[in-house]
PALUM-874596 format. One line per field, with one value per residue (C-alpha): residue number from 1; x, y, z; residue in one letter. Coordinates in steps of 0.25 Angstrom, whole numbers, plus 5000, padded with zeros to 4 digits. Example, Ala and Ser with C-alpha at 12.3 -4.5 7.8 and 13.67 -1.06 7.14 Angstrom:
REM PALUM-874596
k <- [1, 2]
X <- [5049, 5055]
Y <- [4982, 4996]
Z <- [5031, 5029]
r <- [A, S]
***
This chain:
REM PALUM-874596
k <- [1, 2, 3, 4, 5, 6, 7, 8, 9, 10, 11, 12, 13, 14, 15, 16, 17, 18, 19, 20, 21, 22, 23, 24, 25, 26, 27, 28, 29, 30, 31, 32, 33, 34, 35, 36, 37, 38, 39, 40, 41, 42, 43, 44, 45, 46, 47, 48, 49, 50, 51, 52, 53, 54, 55, 56, 57, 58, 59, 60, 61, 62, 63, 64, 65, 66]
X <- [5112, 5110, 5118, 5109, 5097, 5102, 5105, 5093, 5084, 5093, 5089, 5075, 5073, 5082, 5070, 5059, 5064, 5068, 5054, 5047, 5054, 5048, 5034, 5035, 5040, 5028, 5018, 5025, 5024, 5010, 5006, 5010, 5004, 4989, 4991, 4995, 4981, 4974, 4972, 4970, 4984, 4979, 4983, 4997, 5003, 5000, 5012, 5019, 5013, 5017, 5031, 5033, 5027, 5038, 5047, 5046, 5044, 5056, 5065, 5071, 5072, 5080, 5086, 5076, 5084, 5098]
Y <- [4975, 4984, 4995, 4993, 4997, 5008, 5016, 5012, 5017, 5030, 5033, 5030, 5039, 5050, 5050, 5049, 5062, 5068, 5065, 5070, 5082, 5087, 5082, 5090, 5102, 5101, 5100, 5111, 5120, 5115, 5117, 5133, 5134, 5129, 5139, 5150, 5148, 5143, 5130, 5117, 5112, 5097, 5100, 5104, 5088, 5090, 5099, 5088, 5076, 5086, 5087, 5073, 5070, 5079, 5074, 5056, 5061, 5069, 5058, 5051, 5064, 5074, 5064, 5069, 5059, 5058]
Z <- [5086, 5096, 5092, 5079, 5089, 5096, 5084, 5078, 5090, 5089, 5076, 5077, 5090, 5082, 5071, 5082, 5089, 5077, 5071, 5085, 5083, 5071, 5075, 5088, 5080, 5068, 5081, 5087, 5076, 5072, 5086, 5086, 5073, 5079, 5091, 5082, 5072, 5084, 5075, 5087, 5093, 5090, 5075, 5076, 5076, 5062, 5062, 5069, 5060, 5049, 5051, 5056, 5042, 5032, 5043, 5039, 5024, 5023, 5032, 5020, 5011, 5020, 5031, 5042, 5052, 5047]
r <- [M, P, E, F, L, N, E, L, M, K, T, G, F, N, A, L, V, K, L, M, V, G, F, S, I, G, T, G, A, G, A, A, V, C, W, Y, Y, G, I, P, M, G, L, S, V, I, G, G, I, L, V, L, G, I, A, L, A, L, I, S, D, L, G, F, F, S]
***
């Protein structure tokens, strides 16, 4: 039983890290665009949310976590 839980935690942590990296890249790209065009930086989070939403929508279709 502990081996099953260990594998489950490892898989869950791996998926969480991938989503966090995607969110960070999206937010960073959004911040660069906001800085370039003089838009308030608070809107850069929209880029991270957009990337996160696309990744979650494509998880089962493209094997994002494989």
